[in-house]
mmCIF entry with sequence, helices, sheets and N, C-alpha, C, O atoms, coordinates in Angstrom:
data_MODEL
# 
_entry.id   MODEL 
# 
_entity.id                         1 
_entity.type                       polymer 
_entity.pdbx_number_of_molecules   1 
# 
_entity_poly.entity_id                      1 
_entity_poly.type                           'polypeptide(L)' 
_entity_poly.nstd_linkage                   no 
_entity_poly.nstd_monomer                   no 
_entity_poly.pdbx_seq_one_letter_code       MVECLNGQYFMVDMGSTNGVEYNGQRLQRKPIVSGDVFSICDHEFRFVVE 
_entity_poly.pdbx_seq_one_letter_code_can   MVECLNGQYFMVDMGSTNGVEYNGQRLQRKPIVSGDVFSICDHEFRFVVE 
_entity_poly.pdbx_strand_id                 A 
# 
loop_
_entity_poly_seq.entity_id 
_entity_poly_seq.num 
_entity_poly_seq.mon_id 
_entity_poly_seq.hetero 
1 1  MET n 
1 2  VAL n 
1 3  GLU n 
1 4  CYS n 
1 5  LEU n 
1 6  ASN n 
1 7  GLY n 
1 8  GLN n 
1 9  TYR n 
1 10 PHE n 
1 11 MET n 
1 12 VAL n 
1 13 ASP n 
1 14 MET n 
1 15 GLY n 
1 16 SER n 
1 17 THR n 
1 18 ASN n 
1 19 GLY n 
1 20 VAL n 
1 21 GLU n 
1 22 TYR n 
1 23 ASN n 
1 24 GLY n 
1 25 GLN n 
1 26 ARG n 
1 27 LEU n 
1 28 GLN n 
1 29 ARG n 
1 30 LYS n 
1 31 PRO n 
1 32 ILE n 
1 33 VAL n 
1 34 SER n 
1 35 GLY n 
1 36 ASP n 
1 37 VAL n 
1 38 PHE n 
1 39 SER n 
1 40 ILE n 
1 41 CYS n 
1 42 ASP n 
1 43 HIS n 
1 44 GLU n 
1 45 PHE n 
1 46 ARG n 
1 47 PHE n 
1 48 VAL n 
1 49 VAL n 
1 50 GLU n 
# 
_struct_asym.id          A 
_struct_asym.entity_id   1 
# 
loop_
_struct_sheet.id 
_struct_sheet.type 
_struct_sheet.number_strands 
_struct_sheet.details 
AA1 ? 3 ? 
AA2 ? 4 ? 
# 
loop_
_struct_sheet_order.sheet_id 
_struct_sheet_order.range_id_1 
_struct_sheet_order.range_id_2 
_struct_sheet_order.offset 
_struct_sheet_order.sense 
AA1 1 2 ? anti-parallel 
AA1 2 3 ? anti-parallel 
AA2 1 2 ? anti-parallel 
AA2 2 3 ? anti-parallel 
AA2 3 4 ? anti-parallel 
# 
loop_
_struct_sheet_range.sheet_id 
_struct_sheet_range.id 
_struct_sheet_range.beg_label_comp_id 
_struct_sheet_range.beg_label_asym_id 
_struct_sheet_range.beg_label_seq_id 
_struct_sheet_range.pdbx_beg_PDB_ins_code 
_struct_sheet_range.end_label_comp_id 
_struct_sheet_range.end_label_asym_id 
_struct_sheet_range.end_label_seq_id 
_struct_sheet_range.pdbx_end_PDB_ins_code 
_struct_sheet_range.beg_auth_comp_id 
_struct_sheet_range.beg_auth_asym_id 
_struct_sheet_range.beg_auth_seq_id 
_struct_sheet_range.end_auth_comp_id 
_struct_sheet_range.end_auth_asym_id 
_struct_sheet_range.end_auth_seq_id 
AA1 1 VAL A 2  ? LEU A 5  ? VAL A 2  LEU A 5  
AA1 2 GLN A 8  ? VAL A 12 ? GLN A 8  VAL A 12 
AA1 3 ARG A 29 ? ILE A 32 ? ARG A 29 ILE A 32 
AA2 1 GLN A 25 ? LEU A 27 ? GLN A 25 LEU A 27 
AA2 2 VAL A 20 ? TYR A 22 ? VAL A 20 TYR A 22 
AA2 3 VAL A 37 ? ILE A 40 ? VAL A 37 ILE A 40 
AA2 4 HIS A 43 ? ARG A 46 ? HIS A 43 ARG A 46 
# 
loop_
_atom_site.group_PDB 
_atom_site.id 
_atom_site.type_symbol 
_atom_site.label_atom_id 
_atom_site.label_alt_id 
_atom_site.label_comp_id 
_atom_site.label_asym_id 
_atom_site.label_entity_id 
_atom_site.label_seq_id 
_atom_site.pdbx_PDB_ins_code 
_atom_site.Cartn_x 
_atom_site.Cartn_y 
_atom_site.Cartn_z 
_atom_site.occupancy 
_atom_site.B_iso_or_equiv 
_atom_site.pdbx_formal_charge 
_atom_site.auth_seq_id 
_atom_site.auth_comp_id 
_atom_site.auth_asym_id 
_atom_site.auth_atom_id 
_atom_site.pdbx_PDB_model_num 
ATOM 1   N N  . MET A 1 1  ? -37.875 36.532 -16.497 1.00 0.00 ? 1  MET A N  1 
ATOM 2   C CA . MET A 1 1  ? -37.314 35.981 -17.745 1.00 0.00 ? 1  MET A CA 1 
ATOM 3   C C  . MET A 1 1  ? -38.479 35.377 -18.549 1.00 0.00 ? 1  MET A C  1 
ATOM 4   O O  . MET A 1 1  ? -39.399 34.757 -18.015 1.00 0.00 ? 1  MET A O  1 
ATOM 5   N N  . VAL A 1 2  ? -38.373 35.603 -19.872 1.00 0.00 ? 2  VAL A N  1 
ATOM 6   C CA . VAL A 1 2  ? -39.267 34.829 -20.759 1.00 0.00 ? 2  VAL A CA 1 
ATOM 7   C C  . VAL A 1 2  ? -38.458 33.717 -21.428 1.00 0.00 ? 2  VAL A C  1 
ATOM 8   O O  . VAL A 1 2  ? -37.464 33.967 -22.109 1.00 0.00 ? 2  VAL A O  1 
ATOM 9   N N  . GLU A 1 3  ? -38.914 32.487 -21.213 1.00 0.00 ? 3  GLU A N  1 
ATOM 10  C CA . GLU A 1 3  ? -38.247 31.393 -21.693 1.00 0.00 ? 3  GLU A CA 1 
ATOM 11  C C  . GLU A 1 3  ? -39.095 30.682 -22.766 1.00 0.00 ? 3  GLU A C  1 
ATOM 12  O O  . GLU A 1 3  ? -40.310 30.560 -22.609 1.00 0.00 ? 3  GLU A O  1 
ATOM 13  N N  . CYS A 1 4  ? -38.451 30.211 -23.865 1.00 0.00 ? 4  CYS A N  1 
ATOM 14  C CA . CYS A 1 4  ? -39.084 29.443 -24.883 1.00 0.00 ? 4  CYS A CA 1 
ATOM 15  C C  . CYS A 1 4  ? -38.543 28.006 -24.894 1.00 0.00 ? 4  CYS A C  1 
ATOM 16  O O  . CYS A 1 4  ? -37.369 27.739 -25.152 1.00 0.00 ? 4  CYS A O  1 
ATOM 17  N N  . LEU A 1 5  ? -39.459 27.128 -24.603 1.00 0.00 ? 5  LEU A N  1 
ATOM 18  C CA . LEU A 1 5  ? -39.097 25.717 -24.580 1.00 0.00 ? 5  LEU A CA 1 
ATOM 19  C C  . LEU A 1 5  ? -40.021 24.898 -25.460 1.00 0.00 ? 5  LEU A C  1 
ATOM 20  O O  . LEU A 1 5  ? -41.233 24.863 -25.248 1.00 0.00 ? 5  LEU A O  1 
ATOM 21  N N  . ASN A 1 6  ? -39.423 24.227 -26.472 1.00 0.00 ? 6  ASN A N  1 
ATOM 22  C CA . ASN A 1 6  ? -40.211 23.511 -27.436 1.00 0.00 ? 6  ASN A CA 1 
ATOM 23  C C  . ASN A 1 6  ? -41.408 24.226 -28.036 1.00 0.00 ? 6  ASN A C  1 
ATOM 24  O O  . ASN A 1 6  ? -42.456 23.614 -28.242 1.00 0.00 ? 6  ASN A O  1 
ATOM 25  N N  . GLY A 1 7  ? -41.265 25.526 -28.321 1.00 0.00 ? 7  GLY A N  1 
ATOM 26  C CA . GLY A 1 7  ? -42.295 26.376 -28.907 1.00 0.00 ? 7  GLY A CA 1 
ATOM 27  C C  . GLY A 1 7  ? -43.278 26.946 -27.943 1.00 0.00 ? 7  GLY A C  1 
ATOM 28  O O  . GLY A 1 7  ? -44.121 27.741 -28.357 1.00 0.00 ? 7  GLY A O  1 
ATOM 29  N N  . GLN A 1 8  ? -43.233 26.594 -26.667 1.00 0.00 ? 8  GLN A N  1 
ATOM 30  C CA . GLN A 1 8  ? -44.074 27.146 -25.630 1.00 0.00 ? 8  GLN A CA 1 
ATOM 31  C C  . GLN A 1 8  ? -43.296 28.225 -24.835 1.00 0.00 ? 8  GLN A C  1 
ATOM 32  O O  . GLN A 1 8  ? -42.133 28.057 -24.467 1.00 0.00 ? 8  GLN A O  1 
ATOM 33  N N  . TYR A 1 9  ? -44.015 29.337 -24.597 1.00 0.00 ? 9  TYR A N  1 
ATOM 34  C CA . TYR A 1 9  ? -43.339 30.458 -23.830 1.00 0.00 ? 9  TYR A CA 1 
ATOM 35  C C  . TYR A 1 9  ? -43.754 30.346 -22.379 1.00 0.00 ? 9  TYR A C  1 
ATOM 36  O O  . TYR A 1 9  ? -44.888 29.979 -22.075 1.00 0.00 ? 9  TYR A O  1 
ATOM 37  N N  . PHE A 1 10 ? -42.804 30.672 -21.455 1.00 0.00 ? 10 PHE A N  1 
ATOM 38  C CA . PHE A 1 10 ? -43.069 30.676 -20.040 1.00 0.00 ? 10 PHE A CA 1 
ATOM 39  C C  . PHE A 1 10 ? -42.497 32.003 -19.487 1.00 0.00 ? 10 PHE A C  1 
ATOM 40  O O  . PHE A 1 10 ? -41.455 32.494 -19.920 1.00 0.00 ? 10 PHE A O  1 
ATOM 41  N N  . MET A 1 11 ? -43.253 32.560 -18.489 1.00 0.00 ? 11 MET A N  1 
ATOM 42  C CA . MET A 1 11 ? -42.748 33.668 -17.681 1.00 0.00 ? 11 MET A CA 1 
ATOM 43  C C  . MET A 1 11 ? -42.155 33.048 -16.432 1.00 0.00 ? 11 MET A C  1 
ATOM 44  O O  . MET A 1 11 ? -42.830 32.281 -15.746 1.00 0.00 ? 11 MET A O  1 
ATOM 45  N N  . VAL A 1 12 ? -40.910 33.362 -16.124 1.00 0.00 ? 12 VAL A N  1 
ATOM 46  C CA . VAL A 1 12 ? -40.172 32.718 -14.988 1.00 0.00 ? 12 VAL A CA 1 
ATOM 47  C C  . VAL A 1 12 ? -39.663 33.844 -14.082 1.00 0.00 ? 12 VAL A C  1 
ATOM 48  O O  . VAL A 1 12 ? -38.999 34.752 -14.582 1.00 0.00 ? 12 VAL A O  1 
ATOM 49  N N  . ASP A 1 13 ? -39.934 33.829 -12.822 1.00 0.00 ? 13 ASP A N  1 
ATOM 50  C CA . ASP A 1 13 ? -39.423 34.688 -11.805 1.00 0.00 ? 13 ASP A CA 1 
ATOM 51  C C  . ASP A 1 13 ? -38.023 34.145 -11.463 1.00 0.00 ? 13 ASP A C  1 
ATOM 52  O O  . ASP A 1 13 ? -37.874 32.970 -11.128 1.00 0.00 ? 13 ASP A O  1 
ATOM 53  N N  . MET A 1 14 ? -37.040 34.980 -11.548 1.00 0.00 ? 14 MET A N  1 
ATOM 54  C CA . MET A 1 14 ? -35.651 34.530 -11.269 1.00 0.00 ? 14 MET A CA 1 
ATOM 55  C C  . MET A 1 14 ? -35.192 34.792 -9.855  1.00 0.00 ? 14 MET A C  1 
ATOM 56  O O  . MET A 1 14 ? -34.003 34.985 -9.600  1.00 0.00 ? 14 MET A O  1 
ATOM 57  N N  . GLY A 1 15 ? -36.169 34.798 -8.908  1.00 0.00 ? 15 GLY A N  1 
ATOM 58  C CA . GLY A 1 15 ? -35.834 35.016 -7.525  1.00 0.00 ? 15 GLY A CA 1 
ATOM 59  C C  . GLY A 1 15 ? -35.858 36.463 -7.070  1.00 0.00 ? 15 GLY A C  1 
ATOM 60  O O  . GLY A 1 15 ? -35.228 36.861 -6.090  1.00 0.00 ? 15 GLY A O  1 
ATOM 61  N N  . SER A 1 16 ? -36.646 37.247 -7.863  1.00 0.00 ? 16 SER A N  1 
ATOM 62  C CA . SER A 1 16 ? -36.696 38.698 -7.572  1.00 0.00 ? 16 SER A CA 1 
ATOM 63  C C  . SER A 1 16 ? -37.342 39.009 -6.248  1.00 0.00 ? 16 SER A C  1 
ATOM 64  O O  . SER A 1 16 ? -38.146 38.233 -5.732  1.00 0.00 ? 16 SER A O  1 
ATOM 65  N N  . THR A 1 17 ? -36.974 40.182 -5.690  1.00 0.00 ? 17 THR A N  1 
ATOM 66  C CA . THR A 1 17 ? -37.473 40.548 -4.391  1.00 0.00 ? 17 THR A CA 1 
ATOM 67  C C  . THR A 1 17 ? -38.983 40.847 -4.478  1.00 0.00 ? 17 THR A C  1 
ATOM 68  O O  . THR A 1 17 ? -39.733 40.374 -3.625  1.00 0.00 ? 17 THR A O  1 
ATOM 69  N N  . ASN A 1 18 ? -39.468 41.637 -5.504  1.00 0.00 ? 18 ASN A N  1 
ATOM 70  C CA . ASN A 1 18 ? -40.862 41.972 -5.545  1.00 0.00 ? 18 ASN A CA 1 
ATOM 71  C C  . ASN A 1 18 ? -41.703 41.001 -6.346  1.00 0.00 ? 18 ASN A C  1 
ATOM 72  O O  . ASN A 1 18 ? -42.930 41.090 -6.299  1.00 0.00 ? 18 ASN A O  1 
ATOM 73  N N  . GLY A 1 19 ? -41.105 40.083 -7.073  1.00 0.00 ? 19 GLY A N  1 
ATOM 74  C CA . GLY A 1 19 ? -41.842 39.051 -7.770  1.00 0.00 ? 19 GLY A CA 1 
ATOM 75  C C  . GLY A 1 19 ? -42.500 39.458 -9.032  1.00 0.00 ? 19 GLY A C  1 
ATOM 76  O O  . GLY A 1 19 ? -42.475 40.635 -9.394  1.00 0.00 ? 19 GLY A O  1 
ATOM 77  N N  . VAL A 1 20 ? -43.078 38.543 -9.707  1.00 0.00 ? 20 VAL A N  1 
ATOM 78  C CA . VAL A 1 20 ? -43.890 38.754 -10.890 1.00 0.00 ? 20 VAL A CA 1 
ATOM 79  C C  . VAL A 1 20 ? -45.322 38.330 -10.615 1.00 0.00 ? 20 VAL A C  1 
ATOM 80  O O  . VAL A 1 20 ? -45.568 37.265 -10.050 1.00 0.00 ? 20 VAL A O  1 
ATOM 81  N N  . GLU A 1 21 ? -46.275 39.182 -11.025 1.00 0.00 ? 21 GLU A N  1 
ATOM 82  C CA . GLU A 1 21 ? -47.748 38.808 -10.763 1.00 0.00 ? 21 GLU A CA 1 
ATOM 83  C C  . GLU A 1 21 ? -48.486 38.682 -12.063 1.00 0.00 ? 21 GLU A C  1 
ATOM 84  O O  . GLU A 1 21 ? -48.227 39.385 -13.040 1.00 0.00 ? 21 GLU A O  1 
ATOM 85  N N  . TYR A 1 22 ? -49.438 37.737 -12.036 1.00 0.00 ? 22 TYR A N  1 
ATOM 86  C CA . TYR A 1 22 ? -50.338 37.548 -13.165 1.00 0.00 ? 22 TYR A CA 1 
ATOM 87  C C  . TYR A 1 22 ? -51.677 37.406 -12.553 1.00 0.00 ? 22 TYR A C  1 
ATOM 88  O O  . TYR A 1 22 ? -51.910 36.525 -11.725 1.00 0.00 ? 22 TYR A O  1 
ATOM 89  N N  . ASN A 1 23 ? -52.627 38.329 -12.982 1.00 0.00 ? 23 ASN A N  1 
ATOM 90  C CA . ASN A 1 23 ? -54.012 38.324 -12.386 1.00 0.00 ? 23 ASN A CA 1 
ATOM 91  C C  . ASN A 1 23 ? -53.935 38.417 -10.838 1.00 0.00 ? 23 ASN A C  1 
ATOM 92  O O  . ASN A 1 23 ? -54.723 37.763 -10.155 1.00 0.00 ? 23 ASN A O  1 
ATOM 93  N N  . GLY A 1 24 ? -52.996 39.220 -10.273 1.00 0.00 ? 24 GLY A N  1 
ATOM 94  C CA . GLY A 1 24 ? -52.937 39.401 -8.846  1.00 0.00 ? 24 GLY A CA 1 
ATOM 95  C C  . GLY A 1 24 ? -52.233 38.290 -8.079  1.00 0.00 ? 24 GLY A C  1 
ATOM 96  O O  . GLY A 1 24 ? -52.109 38.376 -6.857  1.00 0.00 ? 24 GLY A O  1 
ATOM 97  N N  . GLN A 1 25 ? -51.772 37.255 -8.761  1.00 0.00 ? 25 GLN A N  1 
ATOM 98  C CA . GLN A 1 25 ? -51.170 36.136 -8.102  1.00 0.00 ? 25 GLN A CA 1 
ATOM 99  C C  . GLN A 1 25 ? -49.754 36.142 -8.427  1.00 0.00 ? 25 GLN A C  1 
ATOM 100 O O  . GLN A 1 25 ? -49.377 36.299 -9.588  1.00 0.00 ? 25 GLN A O  1 
ATOM 101 N N  . ARG A 1 26 ? -48.872 35.962 -7.360  1.00 0.00 ? 26 ARG A N  1 
ATOM 102 C CA . ARG A 1 26 ? -47.439 35.916 -7.659  1.00 0.00 ? 26 ARG A CA 1 
ATOM 103 C C  . ARG A 1 26 ? -47.089 34.553 -8.223  1.00 0.00 ? 26 ARG A C  1 
ATOM 104 O O  . ARG A 1 26 ? -47.645 33.543 -7.792  1.00 0.00 ? 26 ARG A O  1 
ATOM 105 N N  . LEU A 1 27 ? -46.203 34.514 -9.152  1.00 0.00 ? 27 LEU A N  1 
ATOM 106 C CA . LEU A 1 27 ? -45.820 33.283 -9.835  1.00 0.00 ? 27 LEU A CA 1 
ATOM 107 C C  . LEU A 1 27 ? -44.312 33.019 -9.798  1.00 0.00 ? 27 LEU A C  1 
ATOM 108 O O  . LEU A 1 27 ? -43.486 33.914 -9.620  1.00 0.00 ? 27 LEU A O  1 
ATOM 109 N N  . GLN A 1 28 ? -44.028 31.795 -9.970  1.00 0.00 ? 28 GLN A N  1 
ATOM 110 C CA . GLN A 1 28 ? -42.610 31.347 -10.087 1.00 0.00 ? 28 GLN A CA 1 
ATOM 111 C C  . GLN A 1 28 ? -42.315 31.029 -11.530 1.00 0.00 ? 28 GLN A C  1 
ATOM 112 O O  . GLN A 1 28 ? -41.286 31.437 -12.069 1.00 0.00 ? 28 GLN A O  1 
ATOM 113 N N  . ARG A 1 29 ? -43.239 30.282 -12.171 1.00 0.00 ? 29 ARG A N  1 
ATOM 114 C CA . ARG A 1 29 ? -43.153 29.867 -13.599 1.00 0.00 ? 29 ARG A CA 1 
ATOM 115 C C  . ARG A 1 29 ? -44.509 29.594 -14.041 1.00 0.00 ? 29 ARG A C  1 
ATOM 116 O O  . ARG A 1 29 ? -45.274 28.881 -13.393 1.00 0.00 ? 29 ARG A O  1 
ATOM 117 N N  . LYS A 1 30 ? -44.846 30.211 -15.249 1.00 0.00 ? 30 LYS A N  1 
ATOM 118 C CA . LYS A 1 30 ? -46.168 30.009 -15.775 1.00 0.00 ? 30 LYS A CA 1 
ATOM 119 C C  . LYS A 1 30 ? -46.176 30.024 -17.359 1.00 0.00 ? 30 LYS A C  1 
ATOM 120 O O  . LYS A 1 30 ? -45.553 30.900 -17.959 1.00 0.00 ? 30 LYS A O  1 
ATOM 121 N N  . PRO A 1 31 ? -46.849 29.098 -17.992 1.00 0.00 ? 31 PRO A N  1 
ATOM 122 C CA . PRO A 1 31 ? -46.975 29.127 -19.413 1.00 0.00 ? 31 PRO A CA 1 
ATOM 123 C C  . PRO A 1 31 ? -47.716 30.403 -19.778 1.00 0.00 ? 31 PRO A C  1 
ATOM 124 O O  . PRO A 1 31 ? -48.629 30.804 -19.056 1.00 0.00 ? 31 PRO A O  1 
ATOM 125 N N  . ILE A 1 32 ? -47.351 31.052 -20.878 1.00 0.00 ? 32 ILE A N  1 
ATOM 126 C CA . ILE A 1 32 ? -47.936 32.248 -21.313 1.00 0.00 ? 32 ILE A CA 1 
ATOM 127 C C  . ILE A 1 32 ? -48.237 32.194 -22.832 1.00 0.00 ? 32 ILE A C  1 
ATOM 128 O O  . ILE A 1 32 ? -47.613 31.472 -23.609 1.00 0.00 ? 32 ILE A O  1 
ATOM 129 N N  . VAL A 1 33 ? -49.251 33.023 -23.187 1.00 0.00 ? 33 VAL A N  1 
ATOM 130 C CA . VAL A 1 33 ? -49.598 33.172 -24.626 1.00 0.00 ? 33 VAL A CA 1 
ATOM 131 C C  . VAL A 1 33 ? -49.709 34.663 -24.940 1.00 0.00 ? 33 VAL A C  1 
ATOM 132 O O  . VAL A 1 33 ? -49.817 35.499 -24.043 1.00 0.00 ? 33 VAL A O  1 
ATOM 133 N N  . SER A 1 34 ? -49.680 34.954 -26.167 1.00 0.00 ? 34 SER A N  1 
ATOM 134 C CA . SER A 1 34 ? -49.699 36.362 -26.653 1.00 0.00 ? 34 SER A CA 1 
ATOM 135 C C  . SER A 1 34 ? -50.912 37.056 -26.053 1.00 0.00 ? 34 SER A C  1 
ATOM 136 O O  . SER A 1 34 ? -52.011 36.504 -26.086 1.00 0.00 ? 34 SER A O  1 
ATOM 137 N N  . GLY A 1 35 ? -50.731 38.299 -25.487 1.00 0.00 ? 35 GLY A N  1 
ATOM 138 C CA . GLY A 1 35 ? -51.806 39.023 -24.876 1.00 0.00 ? 35 GLY A CA 1 
ATOM 139 C C  . GLY A 1 35 ? -51.788 38.996 -23.388 1.00 0.00 ? 35 GLY A C  1 
ATOM 140 O O  . GLY A 1 35 ? -52.406 39.843 -22.744 1.00 0.00 ? 35 GLY A O  1 
ATOM 141 N N  . ASP A 1 36 ? -51.085 38.030 -22.810 1.00 0.00 ? 36 ASP A N  1 
ATOM 142 C CA . ASP A 1 36 ? -51.034 37.958 -21.271 1.00 0.00 ? 36 ASP A CA 1 
ATOM 143 C C  . ASP A 1 36 ? -50.297 39.228 -20.742 1.00 0.00 ? 36 ASP A C  1 
ATOM 144 O O  . ASP A 1 36 ? -49.313 39.701 -21.311 1.00 0.00 ? 36 ASP A O  1 
ATOM 145 N N  . VAL A 1 37 ? -50.829 39.719 -19.656 1.00 0.00 ? 37 VAL A N  1 
ATOM 146 C CA . VAL A 1 37 ? -50.250 40.958 -18.984 1.00 0.00 ? 37 VAL A CA 1 
ATOM 147 C C  . VAL A 1 37 ? -49.761 40.546 -17.634 1.00 0.00 ? 37 VAL A C  1 
ATOM 148 O O  . VAL A 1 37 ? -50.439 39.853 -16.876 1.00 0.00 ? 37 VAL A O  1 
ATOM 149 N N  . PHE A 1 38 ? -48.502 41.014 -17.339 1.00 0.00 ? 38 PHE A N  1 
ATOM 150 C CA . PHE A 1 38 ? -47.845 40.738 -16.115 1.00 0.00 ? 38 PHE A CA 1 
ATOM 151 C C  . PHE A 1 38 ? -47.543 42.032 -15.401 1.00 0.00 ? 38 PHE A C  1 
ATOM 152 O O  . PHE A 1 38 ? -47.365 43.075 -16.029 1.00 0.00 ? 38 PHE A O  1 
ATOM 153 N N  . SER A 1 39 ? -47.484 41.959 -14.023 1.00 0.00 ? 39 SER A N  1 
ATOM 154 C CA . SER A 1 39 ? -46.937 43.122 -13.275 1.00 0.00 ? 39 SER A CA 1 
ATOM 155 C C  . SER A 1 39 ? -45.662 42.794 -12.651 1.00 0.00 ? 39 SER A C  1 
ATOM 156 O O  . SER A 1 39 ? -45.456 41.724 -12.080 1.00 0.00 ? 39 SER A O  1 
ATOM 157 N N  . ILE A 1 40 ? -44.803 43.739 -12.770 1.00 0.00 ? 40 ILE A N  1 
ATOM 158 C CA . ILE A 1 40 ? -43.395 43.621 -12.185 1.00 0.00 ? 40 ILE A CA 1 
ATOM 159 C C  . ILE A 1 40 ? -43.188 44.975 -11.544 1.00 0.00 ? 40 ILE A C  1 
ATOM 160 O O  . ILE A 1 40 ? -43.038 45.997 -12.214 1.00 0.00 ? 40 ILE A O  1 
ATOM 161 N N  . CYS A 1 41 ? -43.183 44.944 -10.131 1.00 0.00 ? 41 CYS A N  1 
ATOM 162 C CA . CYS A 1 41 ? -43.224 46.279 -9.416  1.00 0.00 ? 41 CYS A CA 1 
ATOM 163 C C  . CYS A 1 41 ? -44.409 47.057 -9.776  1.00 0.00 ? 41 CYS A C  1 
ATOM 164 O O  . CYS A 1 41 ? -45.527 46.550 -9.678  1.00 0.00 ? 41 CYS A O  1 
ATOM 165 N N  . ASP A 1 42 ? -44.228 48.323 -10.210 1.00 0.00 ? 42 ASP A N  1 
ATOM 166 C CA . ASP A 1 42 ? -45.421 49.160 -10.573 1.00 0.00 ? 42 ASP A CA 1 
ATOM 167 C C  . ASP A 1 42 ? -45.580 49.125 -12.110 1.00 0.00 ? 42 ASP A C  1 
ATOM 168 O O  . ASP A 1 42 ? -46.350 49.942 -12.614 1.00 0.00 ? 42 ASP A O  1 
ATOM 169 N N  . HIS A 1 43 ? -44.960 48.302 -12.851 1.00 0.00 ? 43 HIS A N  1 
ATOM 170 C CA . HIS A 1 43 ? -45.020 48.272 -14.273 1.00 0.00 ? 43 HIS A CA 1 
ATOM 171 C C  . HIS A 1 43 ? -45.863 47.049 -14.761 1.00 0.00 ? 43 HIS A C  1 
ATOM 172 O O  . HIS A 1 43 ? -45.812 45.969 -14.173 1.00 0.00 ? 43 HIS A O  1 
ATOM 173 N N  . GLU A 1 44 ? -46.639 47.268 -15.862 1.00 0.00 ? 44 GLU A N  1 
ATOM 174 C CA . GLU A 1 44 ? -47.427 46.223 -16.506 1.00 0.00 ? 44 GLU A CA 1 
ATOM 175 C C  . GLU A 1 44 ? -46.732 45.956 -17.805 1.00 0.00 ? 44 GLU A C  1 
ATOM 176 O O  . GLU A 1 44 ? -46.376 46.875 -18.543 1.00 0.00 ? 44 GLU A O  1 
ATOM 177 N N  . PHE A 1 45 ? -46.534 44.627 -18.091 1.00 0.00 ? 45 PHE A N  1 
ATOM 178 C CA . PHE A 1 45 ? -45.951 44.249 -19.376 1.00 0.00 ? 45 PHE A CA 1 
ATOM 179 C C  . PHE A 1 45 ? -46.910 43.296 -20.085 1.00 0.00 ? 45 PHE A C  1 
ATOM 180 O O  . PHE A 1 45 ? -47.439 42.369 -19.472 1.00 0.00 ? 45 PHE A O  1 
ATOM 181 N N  . ARG A 1 46 ? -47.129 43.525 -21.368 1.00 0.00 ? 46 ARG A N  1 
ATOM 182 C CA . ARG A 1 46 ? -47.972 42.643 -22.199 1.00 0.00 ? 46 ARG A CA 1 
ATOM 183 C C  . ARG A 1 46 ? -47.071 41.806 -23.074 1.00 0.00 ? 46 ARG A C  1 
ATOM 184 O O  . ARG A 1 46 ? -46.202 42.338 -23.765 1.00 0.00 ? 46 ARG A O  1 
ATOM 185 N N  . PHE A 1 47 ? -47.273 40.477 -23.053 1.00 0.00 ? 47 PHE A N  1 
ATOM 186 C CA . PHE A 1 47 ? -46.417 39.609 -23.862 1.00 0.00 ? 47 PHE A CA 1 
ATOM 187 C C  . PHE A 1 47 ? -47.214 39.500 -25.217 1.00 0.00 ? 47 PHE A C  1 
ATOM 188 O O  . PHE A 1 47 ? -48.400 39.177 -25.286 1.00 0.00 ? 47 PHE A O  1 
ATOM 189 N N  . VAL A 1 48 ? -46.418 39.806 -26.263 1.00 0.00 ? 48 VAL A N  1 
ATOM 190 C CA . VAL A 1 48 ? -46.975 39.747 -27.656 1.00 0.00 ? 48 VAL A CA 1 
ATOM 191 C C  . VAL A 1 48 ? -45.994 38.938 -28.536 1.00 0.00 ? 48 VAL A C  1 
ATOM 192 O O  . VAL A 1 48 ? -44.776 39.119 -28.541 1.00 0.00 ? 48 VAL A O  1 
ATOM 193 N N  . VAL A 1 49 ? -46.641 38.046 -29.264 1.00 0.00 ? 49 VAL A N  1 
ATOM 194 C CA . VAL A 1 49 ? -45.890 37.241 -30.299 1.00 0.00 ? 49 VAL A CA 1 
ATOM 195 C C  . VAL A 1 49 ? -46.349 37.707 -31.647 1.00 0.00 ? 49 VAL A C  1 
ATOM 196 O O  . VAL A 1 49 ? -47.545 37.686 -31.937 1.00 0.00 ? 49 VAL A O  1 
ATOM 197 N N  . GLU A 1 50 ? -45.429 38.128 -32.475 1.00 0.00 ? 50 GLU A N  1 
ATOM 198 C CA . GLU A 1 50 ? -45.768 38.618 -33.860 1.00 0.00 ? 50 GLU A CA 1 
ATOM 199 C C  . GLU A 1 50 ? -45.178 37.693 -34.864 1.00 0.00 ? 50 GLU A C  1 
ATOM 200 O O  . GLU A 1 50 ? -45.334 37.906 -36.066 1.00 0.00 ? 50 GLU A O  1 
# 
């Protein structure tokens, strides 16, 4: 899940089996900025704010 709280965005793992990774590290909750890339299973996602 991408959560916006007080103008700051966070990537939040909702208890998934395979998890969410950022730079090879599994995360539970992490502040994110535009351009950050996450891996979920075999897929990469880039977070972009326009």
